C-alpha positions in Angstrom: -0.1 -0.1 0.1 1.3 3.2 -0.9 1.5 6.5 1.0 -0.7 8.0 -1.8 -3.4 5.5 -1.3 -3.2 6.2 2.4 -3.6 9.7 2.2 -6.6 9.6 -0.2 -8.4 6.8 1.9 -8.2 8.9 4.9 -8.8 12.2 3.3 -5.5 14.1 4.3 -2.7 15.4 2.2 0.2 13.3 1.5 2.8 15.7 2.8 0.5 15.7 6.3 0.6 11.6 6.7 4.7 11.8 5.4 5.3 14.4 8.4 3.2 12.3 10.9 5.0 9.4 9.9 8.6 10.9 8.9 10.2 9.0 12.0 9.0 5.5 11.1 8.1 6.0 7.3 9.8 3.2 6.1 9.4 0.8 8.7 6.4 -2.2 9.0 5.0 -0.3 11.8 4.0 2.6 9.8 2.8 0.9 6.9 0.5 -1.0 9.6 -0.8 2.2 10.8 -1.5 3.1 7.2 -3.5 0.4 6.9 -5.5 0.6 9.9 -6.3 4.1 9.0 -7.5 2.8 5.6 -9.4 0.0 6.9 -11.1 2.3 9.8 -12.3 4.9 6.8 -14.0 2.0 4.9 -15.8 0.7 8.0 -17.1 4.3 8.5 -18.3 4.3 4.6 -15.6 6.3 3.4 -16.0 9.8 5.3 -13.2 11.8 5.3 -10.9 11.8 8.5 -8.9 15.3 8.7 -6.3 15.9 11.6 -7.1 18.9 13.8 -5.8 22.1 12.9 -3.6 22.7 16.0 -2.1 19.4 14.9 -1.4 20.4 11.4 0.3 23.8 13.0 2.7 21.6 15.5 3.7 19.4 12.4 4.4 22.5 10.4 6.4 24.3 13.3 8.5 20.8 13.8 9.2 21.1 10.0 10.2 24.4 9.9 
C-alpha cells in the first residue's frame, strides 16, 4: 500500500501523512498504521478524516 493510497483513503494530504510518520515512514509499523487508518475509513463509509488544525500547526512548526 502506497502513502498516496493511504492519504487519499483517509482524506488528508500526503504531505501531512509523511510529516506525521516521518520518523518511521519506512518501517512495517508505519505501513501497518496506514492500513489500519484506511480500513477504519472503509468501515465508516469512506467519510473523510482530517487532523485537527492544531496538529497541522504543530507538524508545520516541527518541520520548519
